[in-house]
C-alpha positions as CSV (number, residue, x, y, z in Angstrom):
1,M,0.0,0.0,0.0
2,M,1.4,3.4,-1.1
3,A,1.2,6.1,1.6
4,A,-0.7,9.2,0.5
5,S,2.2,11.4,1.3
6,A,4.8,9.5,-0.8
7,P,5.6,11.4,-4.0
8,L,5.7,9.4,-7.2
9,D,7.1,10.2,-10.6
10,V,4.2,8.6,-12.5
11,V,0.9,7.0,-11.7
12,M,-0.2,4.7,-14.6
13,V,-4.0,4.3,-14.6
14,G,-4.8,1.2,-16.6
15,A,-3.2,-2.3,-16.9
16,G,-4.1,-3.4,-20.4
17,P,-1.5,-3.8,-23.1
18,Y,-0.8,0.0,-23.2
19,G,-0.7,0.4,-19.4
20,L,1.6,-2.6,-19.0
21,A,3.9,-1.6,-21.9
22,C,4.2,2.0,-20.7
23,S,4.9,0.9,-17.2
24,A,7.7,-1.4,-18.4
25,H,9.3,1.3,-20.5
26,L,9.0,3.9,-17.7
27,R,10.7,1.4,-15.3
28,A,13.5,0.9,-17.7
29,V,14.4,4.6,-17.7
30,G,14.3,4.7,-13.9
31,A,11.0,6.3,-13.3
32,D,9.1,5.6,-10.1
33,V,5.9,4.4,-11.7
34,Y,2.9,3.0,-9.8
35,T,0.5,1.0,-12.0
36,L,-3.2,0.8,-11.1
37,G,-5.9,-1.6,-12.5
38,E,-6.7,-5.2,-13.0
39,P,-4.4,-6.6,-15.7
40,M,-6.1,-7.2,-19.0
41,E,-9.5,-6.5,-17.5
42,L,-11.2,-5.1,-20.6
43,W,-10.0,-8.0,-22.7
44,E,-11.3,-10.5,-20.1
45,R,-14.6,-8.9,-19.2
46,Q,-15.7,-6.9,-22.3
47,M,-14.9,-9.2,-25.2
48,P,-17.0,-12.3,-26.0
49,I,-15.8,-15.8,-25.3
50,G,-14.6,-17.4,-28.6
51,M,-13.3,-14.4,-30.4
52,F,-10.0,-14.2,-32.1
53,L,-7.5,-11.3,-32.6
54,R,-7.8,-9.6,-36.0
55,S,-4.2,-8.3,-35.8
56,S,-1.4,-10.4,-37.3
57,W,1.0,-12.3,-35.2
58,E,3.8,-9.7,-35.6
59,A,1.5,-6.9,-34.6
60,S,0.2,-8.5,-31.4
61,S,3.1,-8.6,-29.1
62,I,3.1,-6.2,-26.2
63,S,6.2,-4.0,-26.3
64,D,8.9,-4.3,-23.6
65,P,12.2,-2.4,-23.6
66,R,14.4,-5.4,-24.3
67,R,12.0,-7.1,-26.7
68,E,12.2,-10.2,-24.6
69,L,8.5,-10.7,-23.9
70,T,7.1,-11.2,-27.3
71,L,4.5,-13.8,-28.3
72,D,7.4,-15.9,-29.7
73,A,9.1,-15.8,-26.3
74,Y,5.9,-16.7,-24.6
75,E,5.5,-19.8,-26.8
76,L,9.1,-20.8,-26.1
77,D,8.8,-20.3,-22.4
78,Q,5.5,-22.2,-22.2
79,G,6.5,-24.9,-24.6
80,I,3.4,-24.4,-26.8
81,Q,2.4,-23.2,-30.2
82,L,-0.6,-20.8,-30.4
83,P,-3.1,-20.9,-33.2
84,R,-3.2,-18.2,-35.9
85,P,-5.3,-16.1,-35.6
86,I,-4.8,-15.9,-31.9
87,P,-7.8,-17.0,-29.7
88,L,-8.8,-14.4,-27.0
89,E,-8.3,-16.8,-24.1
90,D,-4.7,-17.5,-25.3
91,Y,-4.0,-13.8,-25.6
92,L,-5.3,-13.2,-22.1
93,R,-2.8,-15.8,-20.8
94,Y,0.0,-14.1,-22.7
95,G,-1.0,-10.7,-21.3
96,R,-0.9,-12.0,-17.7
97,W,2.5,-13.8,-18.4
98,Y,3.8,-10.4,-19.7
99,Q,2.5,-8.6,-16.6
100,R,4.1,-11.0,-14.1
101,R,7.5,-10.5,-15.7
102,A,7.5,-6.9,-16.8
103,V,5.3,-5.2,-14.2
104,P,5.0,-7.2,-11.0
105,G,3.1,-5.7,-8.2
106,V,0.3,-4.0,-10.1
107,D,-2.2,-2.5,-7.6
108,Q,-5.6,-3.8,-8.7
109,R,-7.5,-1.1,-6.9
110,R,-9.6,1.2,-9.1
111,A,-8.8,4.9,-9.4
112,T,-12.0,7.0,-8.8
113,R,-10.8,10.5,-9.5
114,I,-7.8,12.5,-10.7
115,E,-7.4,16.1,-9.6
116,R,-4.7,18.8,-9.6
117,A,-2.5,19.2,-6.5
118,R,0.6,21.2,-5.6
119,G,3.4,20.0,-7.8
120,G,1.3,17.5,-9.8
121,F,-1.8,15.5,-9.1
122,H,-3.7,13.5,-6.6
123,V,-5.2,10.1,-7.7
124,H,-8.0,9.0,-5.5
125,L,-8.6,5.2,-5.0
126,Q,-11.7,3.2,-4.4
127,D,-10.9,2.6,-0.7
128,G,-10.3,6.3,0.0
129,E,-6.5,6.3,-0.3
130,R,-4.9,9.1,-2.2
131,L,-1.7,8.9,-4.3
132,A,0.4,12.0,-4.9
133,T,2.3,12.1,-8.2
134,R,4.1,14.4,-10.5
135,R,2.5,12.9,-13.6
136,V,-0.5,10.8,-14.5
137,V,-0.8,8.6,-17.6
138,V,-4.4,7.7,-18.5
139,G,-4.5,4.3,-20.4
140,T,-8.0,3.1,-19.4
141,G,-9.0,2.0,-22.9
142,P,-12.4,2.4,-24.5
143,S,-14.5,1.1,-21.7
144,G,-17.4,3.4,-21.0
145,F,-17.1,5.2,-24.4
146,D,-19.2,2.9,-26.5
147,Q,-21.0,4.6,-29.4
148,R,-24.7,4.1,-29.7
149,P,-27.0,5.3,-32.5
150,A,-29.4,7.9,-31.2
151,Q,-32.4,5.8,-32.4
152,L,-31.5,3.1,-30.0
153,A,-30.0,5.1,-27.1
154,G,-33.3,5.0,-25.1
155,L,-33.4,1.2,-24.9
156,A,-31.6,-0.7,-22.2
157,A,-30.2,-4.1,-21.6
158,P,-31.0,-6.9,-22.2
159,L,-33.0,-5.7,-25.2
160,V,-30.2,-3.6,-26.6
161,Q,-26.5,-4.2,-25.7
162,H,-23.2,-2.9,-27.0
163,S,-20.8,-5.6,-28.2
164,S,-18.5,-4.6,-25.3
165,E,-21.2,-5.6,-22.8
166,L,-21.2,-9.2,-24.0
167,R,-19.1,-12.1,-22.7
168,D,-21.0,-15.4,-22.6
169,L,-23.3,-15.7,-25.6
170,D,-25.0,-19.0,-24.7
171,G,-28.1,-17.0,-23.5
172,F,-28.8,-15.9,-27.1
173,A,-29.7,-19.4,-28.3
174,G,-33.0,-19.4,-30.1
175,L,-33.3,-15.6,-30.0
176,R,-33.8,-13.5,-33.1
177,T,-31.0,-11.0,-33.0
178,A,-30.1,-7.9,-35.0
179,V,-26.5,-6.9,-35.1
180,I,-25.8,-3.3,-36.1
181,G,-22.6,-2.6,-37.9
182,S,-20.3,-4.0,-40.6
183,G,-16.8,-4.0,-39.0
184,Q,-14.8,-6.7,-37.3
185,S,-16.6,-6.5,-34.0
186,A,-20.1,-6.7,-35.6
187,I,-19.3,-9.5,-38.0
188,E,-17.4,-11.6,-35.5
189,I,-20.2,-11.1,-33.0
190,A,-22.7,-12.2,-35.7
191,A,-20.6,-15.3,-36.3
192,L,-20.4,-16.2,-32.6
193,L,-24.1,-15.6,-32.1
194,G,-25.0,-17.8,-35.0
195,E,-22.7,-20.5,-33.6
196,A,-24.4,-20.1,-30.2
197,G,-27.8,-20.8,-31.8
198,A,-29.2,-17.3,-32.4
199,E,-31.1,-16.3,-35.6
200,V,-28.9,-13.4,-36.7
201,E,-29.4,-10.5,-39.1
202,V,-26.7,-8.0,-39.7
203,I,-28.0,-4.5,-40.5
204,A,-25.5,-1.9,-41.8
205,R,-25.4,1.4,-43.7
206,A,-22.5,0.1,-45.8
207,D,-23.5,-1.3,-49.1
208,R,-21.1,-4.3,-48.7
209,I,-18.9,-6.1,-46.2
210,R,-15.3,-5.3,-46.8
211,W,-13.6,-8.6,-46.4
212,L,-9.8,-8.5,-45.7
213,R,-8.9,-11.4,-47.9
214,R,-5.8,-10.0,-49.6
215,S,-4.2,-8.9,-46.3
216,G,-5.1,-12.2,-44.7
217,W,-3.4,-14.0,-47.6
218,L,-0.3,-12.0,-47.2
219,H,-0.2,-12.5,-43.4
220,G,0.0,-16.2,-44.0
221,R,3.2,-15.8,-45.9
222,E,6.8,-14.8,-45.2
223,G,9.3,-13.0,-47.3
224,R,10.5,-9.7,-48.8
225,V,7.2,-8.9,-50.6
226,R,5.2,-9.0,-47.4
227,R,7.7,-7.0,-45.5
228,L,7.8,-4.3,-48.2
229,L,4.0,-4.0,-48.4
230,Y,3.2,-4.1,-44.7
231,P,5.2,-2.8,-41.7
232,P,5.1,-4.7,-38.5
233,T,2.4,-2.5,-37.1
234,D,0.0,-3.9,-39.7
235,V,-2.5,-1.0,-39.7
236,G,-3.8,0.4,-43.0
237,P,-3.8,-0.6,-46.7
238,V,-0.8,-0.8,-48.9
239,G,0.5,2.8,-49.5
240,L,-0.7,4.2,-46.2
241,S,0.4,1.5,-43.8
242,W,4.0,2.8,-43.7
243,L,2.9,6.4,-43.0
244,V,0.7,5.4,-40.0
245,A,3.5,3.1,-38.8
246,K,5.4,6.3,-38.0
247,P,3.3,8.3,-35.5
248,N,5.7,11.3,-35.4
249,A,5.3,11.6,-39.1
250,F,1.5,11.2,-38.9
251,R,1.1,14.0,-36.4
252,R,2.7,16.4,-38.7
253,V,0.1,15.7,-41.4
254,P,-2.5,18.5,-41.8
255,T,-5.6,17.7,-39.7
256,R,-8.1,17.3,-42.5
257,L,-5.9,15.0,-44.5
258,G,-4.9,13.1,-41.3
259,D,-8.6,12.4,-40.6
260,R,-9.1,11.0,-44.1
261,I,-6.1,8.8,-43.8
262,A,-7.1,7.6,-40.4
263,Y,-10.6,6.7,-41.6
264,R,-9.3,4.9,-44.6
265,C,-7.0,2.8,-42.3
266,I,-9.7,1.8,-39.8
267,R,-12.9,1.9,-41.9
268,P,-15.3,-1.0,-41.1
269,A,-13.9,-4.2,-42.4
270,A,-13.8,-7.9,-41.4
271,S,-11.2,-10.6,-41.5
272,G,-11.5,-13.0,-44.5
273,W,-11.5,-16.0,-42.1
274,L,-15.0,-14.9,-41.0
275,V,-16.5,-15.5,-44.5
276,P,-17.3,-19.2,-44.0
277,R,-18.5,-18.6,-40.5
278,T,-21.2,-16.1,-41.7
279,E,-22.5,-17.9,-44.7
280,Q,-25.9,-18.5,-43.0
281,T,-26.1,-14.9,-41.6
282,R,-28.7,-12.7,-43.2
283,L,-27.1,-9.4,-44.4
284,T,-29.2,-6.3,-44.8
285,L,-26.8,-3.7,-46.3
286,G,-27.2,-0.1,-47.3
287,R,-29.9,0.4,-44.6
288,T,-30.0,2.2,-41.3
289,V,-32.3,1.9,-38.3
290,A,-34.8,4.9,-38.5
291,S,-36.5,4.1,-35.2
292,A,-36.7,1.5,-32.4
293,A,-39.2,0.9,-29.7
294,A,-39.7,-1.7,-27.0
295,R,-42.7,-3.9,-27.4
296,G,-42.9,-6.1,-24.3
297,D,-39.9,-8.3,-24.3
298,R,-39.0,-7.6,-27.9
299,V,-37.7,-4.6,-30.0
300,Q,-39.6,-3.2,-33.0
301,L,-37.1,-1.8,-35.5
302,R,-38.1,0.3,-38.5
303,L,-35.5,0.7,-41.2
304,D,-35.0,3.7,-43.5
305,D,-36.7,1.8,-46.4
306,G,-39.9,1.5,-44.3
307,T,-39.5,-2.2,-43.5
308,T,-39.8,-3.4,-40.0
309,R,-38.2,-6.1,-37.8
310,A,-39.4,-7.6,-34.5
311,V,-36.4,-9.0,-32.7
312,D,-35.6,-10.4,-29.3
313,R,-32.2,-8.7,-29.0
314,V,-30.2,-5.9,-30.7
315,V,-26.4,-6.0,-30.5
316,L,-24.5,-2.8,-31.4
317,G,-21.2,-3.4,-33.1
318,T,-20.8,0.4,-33.5
319,G,-17.4,1.0,-32.0
320,F,-16.3,3.7,-29.6
321,Q,-15.9,7.4,-29.4
322,M,-13.0,8.4,-27.1
323,R,-13.9,11.6,-25.3
324,A,-11.3,12.6,-22.8
325,D,-13.4,15.7,-22.0
326,E,-16.0,13.4,-20.6
327,H,-13.7,11.0,-18.8
328,P,-15.3,10.1,-15.5
329,L,-11.9,10.0,-13.7
330,L,-11.0,13.6,-14.5
331,G,-12.1,16.3,-12.1
332,A,-14.3,19.1,-13.5
333,G,-11.3,21.5,-13.5
334,L,-9.2,19.2,-15.5
335,R,-11.9,18.5,-18.1
336,A,-12.6,22.2,-18.5
337,D,-8.9,23.0,-19.1
338,L,-8.1,20.1,-21.4
339,R,-7.7,21.1,-25.0
340,V,-9.6,18.6,-27.3
341,R,-10.9,18.2,-30.8
342,D,-14.1,16.3,-31.0
343,G,-13.5,15.1,-27.5
344,A,-10.0,13.7,-28.2
345,P,-7.1,15.2,-26.2
346,L,-4.6,17.2,-28.2
347,L,-1.3,15.7,-27.4
348,G,2.3,16.7,-27.9
349,A,5.6,14.9,-27.4
350,G,5.5,12.1,-24.9
351,F,1.7,12.0,-25.2
352,E,1.4,15.0,-22.9
353,S,-1.8,16.9,-23.0
354,S,-2.3,20.6,-22.7
355,I,-2.3,20.1,-18.9
356,A,1.4,19.7,-18.0
357,G,2.0,16.2,-16.5
358,L,-1.3,14.7,-17.7
359,H,-0.7,12.1,-20.5
360,F,-3.1,9.9,-22.6
361,V,-2.1,6.7,-24.3
362,G,-3.9,4.1,-26.4
363,A,-7.0,4.9,-28.3
364,F,-7.2,8.4,-26.7
365,A,-4.0,9.3,-28.6
366,A,-5.3,8.3,-32.1
367,A,-6.4,11.8,-33.1
368,S,-2.9,13.1,-32.5
369,F,-0.6,10.1,-33.4
370,G,-2.7,8.1,-35.8
371,P,-4.8,5.0,-36.0
372,V,-2.0,2.6,-34.9
373,M,-2.7,3.9,-31.4
374,R,-5.9,1.9,-31.5
375,F,-4.0,-1.4,-31.7
376,V,-1.5,-3.3,-29.6
377,S,1.1,-2.7,-32.4
378,G,1.2,1.0,-31.2
379,T,2.8,0.0,-27.9
380,P,6.5,0.0,-29.0
381,F,6.4,3.6,-30.2
382,T,4.2,4.7,-27.2
383,G,6.3,3.1,-24.5
384,A,9.6,4.3,-25.9
385,A,8.3,7.9,-26.6
386,L,6.7,8.2,-23.2
387,G,9.8,6.8,-21.4
388,L,12.1,9.2,-23.2
389,H,9.9,12.2,-22.5
390,V,9.6,11.5,-18.9
391,A,13.3,10.8,-18.5
392,Q,14.3,14.1,-20.3
393,A,11.4,16.1,-18.8
394,R,11.2,18.2,-21.9
395,P,8.3,20.7,-22.5
396,P,5.7,19.4,-25.0
397,A,6.2,20.0,-28.7
398,P,3.7,22.1,-30.7
399,L,0.3,20.3,-31.1
400,R,-0.6,18.8,-34.5
401,T,-4.3,19.6,-34.3
402,R,-6.4,22.5,-33.2
403,P,-9.0,22.8,-30.4
404,A,-12.7,22.1,-31.2
405,S,-13.4,25.9,-30.9
406,A,-11.0,26.7,-33.7
407,A,-12.2,27.4,-37.1
408,A,-12.4,24.4,-39.4
């Protein structure tokens, strides 16, 4: 237990891949870092049983300073060979193995509030204890920032649930279920629901499902051609993947162009290996939900073409919108002073926000450093850049983007 009066260099809030990687890199530069959170909690509690990682093998290792805790090292240490793509349960075991070796002694208590204090910040914990620290790194992931269409926002669980609220899908057997969305999350959830015995219909505004067949074919091969086409980060199509693999280059791209590049790299798409698993799934494409209403224990959906659906459950595979200005951990004063664009914090060198000493990593950093920050493959750059910045204690570099109040 850390005494409230003990000053720390850094409190890391979050113990997922980004929180663990950043903690490991900070320790390597001699920072006194204190890590809070249940290791791999979001991956364990907010992803359905049976899912697989979309990312390639090379893009899925959590970064450590000496590159000794890769997936290859895990296989060697455990005397096993993991399937490709990687099952969620195997990745959870890898994440915990990484944590035990790189960041032992993680404090699993929850942070409840972050507020300014003399010389830095106070981080309040669930049991009333308070940590004093010079810096705080927020790496809490997308939990709590799920995006819900306005037409469905008034309907509660179990009738309507976001994909991040689902773990065990056995209870969907025999239920007519509408899945909203056309990306990896939506299509994989549809496959898993169908395999659990649900009658599934995917409804999406996209006029087609973008299947990642070509990249899947390349991922299954080794050699110079693949290495030339795709960097190890494995985010984005040929031609853009090398740009977004260099976050310092991306953050110097003009904002409008950067937004277009980011969307092109992470637009809704699904892995080619899901094709045979969704052959029996009904696809209604080029349509949106115009309205939704509860009718007893069912949901009545009306689509924009006037057709209706009476379903038992609706699952939203609609992604997340990361809004640091609405983060429940930040005190009102911090939220008011934080410079953002569309809710995303504007970050400079070392992922430092407009509030000195307050850093954001992972998906929160995507608006400033590019779409690779939404994936585990962004942990090598993030950990190294954060560690260097903290070690050198340099002032933040000019911001790439402008605040939301600035003229477009």
